[in-house]
Backbone bond lengths (Angstrom), bond angles and torsions (degrees), N, CA, C in turn:
res aa  C-N    CA-C-N  psi(-1)  N-CA   C-N-CA  omega(-1)  CA-C   N-CA-C  phi
1 E - - - 1.467 - - 1.416 113.60 -
2 Y 1.284 123.07 -28.61 1.450 121.94 -176.87 1.576 114.37 -61.03
3 V 1.346 112.82 -25.41 1.461 116.27 174.90 1.529 114.75 -61.69
4 N 1.313 114.85 -36.96 1.399 112.98 175.33 1.521 120.19 -60.56
5 T 1.282 116.58 -19.36 1.499 119.97 178.40 1.519 114.52 -89.61
6 L 1.441 114.53 -0.71 1.422 115.88 -170.45 1.600 109.67 -114.60
7 I 1.295 113.53 18.32 1.538 114.75 -178.69 1.574 112.71 -94.06
8 G 1.289 114.07 126.86 1.512 118.38 -177.75 1.428 111.59 -173.69
9 P 1.342 119.36 168.66 1.414 122.14 177.66 1.551 115.40 -63.83
10 D 1.248 120.29 146.61 1.446 126.58 175.66 1.560 108.31 60.69
11 T 1.277 117.58 35.86 1.401 113.97 175.00 1.519 111.21 -119.01
12 V 1.285 120.56 161.11 1.434 127.61 178.33 1.487 108.98 -135.18
13 N 1.267 122.72 138.83 1.473 120.92 -179.10 1.588 103.12 -146.63
14 T 1.261 117.48 124.49 1.453 121.10 175.40 1.560 106.34 -94.62
15 L 1.402 115.27 135.65 1.389 121.24 -172.51 1.553 109.94 -128.72
16 P 1.352 117.08 141.22 1.454 111.96 171.96 1.561 110.81 -73.57
17 D 1.318 114.66 154.52 1.473 120.69 -172.82 1.619 110.04 -48.92
18 A 1.265 115.65 -40.24 1.447 117.59 -174.45 1.505 111.44 -71.69
19 T 1.403 122.97 -28.51 1.330 128.02 177.96 1.471 107.54 -75.49
20 L 1.283 118.08 -40.19 1.556 121.04 177.51 1.425 109.78 -65.92
21 E 1.258 121.32 -42.40 1.511 123.02 178.01 1.460 111.19 -65.49
22 A 1.332 125.02 -43.46 1.449 127.05 172.53 1.469 113.32 -59.20
23 F 1.419 116.40 -37.12 1.442 119.04 174.60 1.488 114.07 -65.44
24 S 1.388 113.17 -41.09 1.392 120.68 -178.52 1.526 109.83 -66.37
25 D 1.334 117.90 -32.26 1.456 124.96 176.90 1.424 115.25 -70.71
26 H 1.215 123.52 -45.08 1.464 127.73 -176.29 1.538 116.65 -145.25
27 G 1.319 117.48 16.40 1.475 117.22 175.25 1.557 109.92 -84.76
28 V 1.300 113.42 163.24 1.410 124.84 -178.34 1.545 110.91 -111.47
29 V 1.389 116.81 116.43 1.437 115.23 177.79 1.498 108.63 -87.64
30 A 1.384 116.09 113.00 1.376 126.06 -177.35 1.500 113.92 -157.51
31 R 1.247 123.20 141.93 1.514 119.57 177.12 1.471 108.44 -66.13
32 T 1.290 115.12 123.87 1.527 118.79 -176.41 1.520 114.97 -130.20
33 V 1.372 112.46 -33.08 1.497 121.37 -171.41 1.485 113.82 -54.48
34 D 1.289 117.32 -36.20 1.496 121.53 -177.18 1.398 116.19 -118.66
35 T 1.338 118.59 38.69 1.419 124.13 179.30 1.564 102.05 -86.88
36 V 1.360 118.89 155.26 1.411 124.58 178.53 1.540 112.07 -54.27
37 E 1.341 113.31 -41.89 1.488 122.09 -179.39 1.597 109.27 -58.83
38 A 1.375 111.01 -48.56 1.433 120.81 -178.91 1.532 111.42 -60.11
39 I 1.265 116.44 -45.99 1.428 120.31 -179.77 1.452 115.76 -70.87
40 V 1.335 120.41 -35.89 1.521 123.73 178.28 1.576 103.00 -74.73
41 G 1.251 125.38 -39.54 1.437 125.49 -179.77 1.609 109.84 -67.55
42 A 1.368 121.70 -37.49 1.391 122.41 172.94 1.429 115.50 -65.75
43 H 1.313 115.32 -39.89 1.494 114.52 177.13 1.525 113.04 -70.03
44 S 1.284 112.97 -29.55 1.533 117.46 174.09 1.531 113.13 -64.81
45 V 1.339 113.23 -40.91 1.518 119.20 -178.92 1.528 107.26 -69.00
46 I 1.369 120.57 -47.55 1.365 121.53 -176.78 1.469 114.34 -64.01
47 T 1.379 115.91 -35.93 1.522 118.27 173.32 1.407 110.98 -60.49
48 G 1.386 119.93 -44.83 1.380 126.11 -167.29 1.590 105.05 -69.27
49 V 1.272 115.20 -44.09 1.461 121.11 179.13 1.554 109.57 -62.60
50 G 1.362 119.75 -36.15 1.424 117.14 176.78 1.486 114.60 -72.31
51 V 1.327 113.47 -31.81 1.531 115.68 -179.82 1.575 106.41 -72.25
52 A 1.276 116.88 -30.18 1.533 119.28 177.36 1.574 114.52 -69.48
53 G 1.379 112.73 -10.65 1.436 121.42 174.08 1.509 115.47 98.54
54 V 1.377 117.10 14.71 1.417 119.67 176.62 1.561 110.97 -85.23
55 D 1.309 116.14 133.36 1.471 119.80 -175.97 1.642 100.95 -89.55
56 M 1.292 111.79 106.02 1.453 117.47 -177.12 1.581 110.78 -71.26
57 S 1.309 114.06 -29.96 1.483 112.07 177.55 1.468 110.51 -66.48
58 D 1.251 119.38 -35.77 1.461 125.91 179.67 1.543 107.27 -66.16
59 V 1.326 115.48 -49.59 1.513 119.57 -179.48 1.494 107.61 -59.59
60 A 1.332 124.50 -40.74 1.369 124.98 -171.47 1.544 109.10 -75.87
61 N 1.231 114.02 -33.77 1.512 116.88 175.25 1.592 109.31 -67.28
62 T 1.312 117.93 -48.08 1.391 122.54 176.92 1.530 113.44 -53.34
63 L 1.311 114.82 -51.86 1.471 119.31 179.28 1.473 112.66 -65.44
64 E 1.328 120.72 -35.24 1.462 120.10 175.87 1.567 111.00 -64.88
65 H 1.231 116.92 -46.21 1.523 121.33 -179.90 1.610 108.98 -66.01
66 E 1.291 118.78 -43.02 1.443 116.33 -178.40 1.568 107.44 -72.20
67 G 1.315 120.55 -35.40 1.452 121.70 179.53 1.491 110.82 -65.26
68 V 1.301 115.38 -44.60 1.525 115.11 175.61 1.468 114.92 -62.26
69 A 1.252 114.22 -41.95 1.468 119.54 -179.83 1.626 110.69 -58.08
70 S 1.335 106.79 -40.58 1.615 115.76 -179.87 1.529 108.05 -67.81
71 F 1.244 120.13 -37.63 1.436 120.79 -178.13 1.615 109.41 -73.99
72 V 1.283 112.96 -33.72 1.498 119.04 -178.46 1.529 104.24 -66.77
73 K 1.370 117.91 -50.81 1.362 123.48 -178.42 1.576 111.33 -52.70
74 S 1.343 115.98 -54.16 1.431 123.09 -179.06 1.642 109.61 -59.99
75 F 1.301 116.47 -40.35 1.483 116.74 179.34 1.531 107.95 -66.11
76 E 1.279 116.75 -40.13 1.587 118.50 -179.60 1.379 109.70 -64.27
77 E 1.403 118.30 -41.39 1.445 122.18 178.31 1.604 113.54 -63.09
78 L 1.342 116.70 -40.59 1.418 124.71 177.48 1.582 105.38 -64.10
79 M 1.269 117.53 -49.32 1.491 120.65 -178.92 1.522 111.03 -56.37
80 S 1.271 117.90 -46.85 1.479 123.27 179.90 1.477 110.47 -64.20
81 T 1.360 119.00 -42.50 1.445 118.76 175.25 1.528 114.10 -62.68
82 L 1.313 115.64 -41.46 1.421 117.01 178.75 1.540 113.06 -70.47
83 Q 1.281 117.19 -28.92 1.533 124.67 -177.75 1.650 100.24 -69.46
84 S 1.316 115.92 -49.75 1.534 122.99 -176.89 1.494 109.19 -58.48
85 R 1.313 117.00 -47.29 1.513 123.81 -178.35 1.469 106.97 -63.48
86 G 1.348 118.79 -47.61 1.451 124.24 179.17 1.449 116.25 -57.26
87 A 1.466 115.32 -36.87 1.380 118.73 179.62 1.522 110.22 -74.97
88 S 1.351 113.94 -37.96 1.486 123.10 177.25 1.577 104.57 -60.29
89 L 1.154 124.95 -47.64 1.495 124.26 -177.93 1.437 112.64 -66.58
90 R 1.341 118.22 -37.82 1.509 120.46 177.34 1.501 110.94 -68.50
91 G 1.376 113.66 -27.92 1.525 114.59 -179.10 1.505 107.97 -76.13
92 Q 1.337 125.00 -23.22 1.395 131.76 175.98 1.479 115.22 -68.20
93 S 1.356 116.14 -26.34 1.485 121.74 -170.67 1.464 110.52 -65.14
């Protein structure tokens, strides 16, 4: 259901196949990420988290670094697979 709340212009979201299939089955395609309700709700959550003592700047930095590292790892794995398959195909010629 969280996918329904992430739809909007200029957004990108990577989804596992199972999540994409579930969304395809019962998700609702509608612009939701930048509605007034979503923005007010997000501000409320961020304020509450800050009041609870969570350093959102630190959280954001950590998530950014971990996310980039994850994408780099996935890209490197993809490139390795493509190189191996390319070498395999060249060997079959």
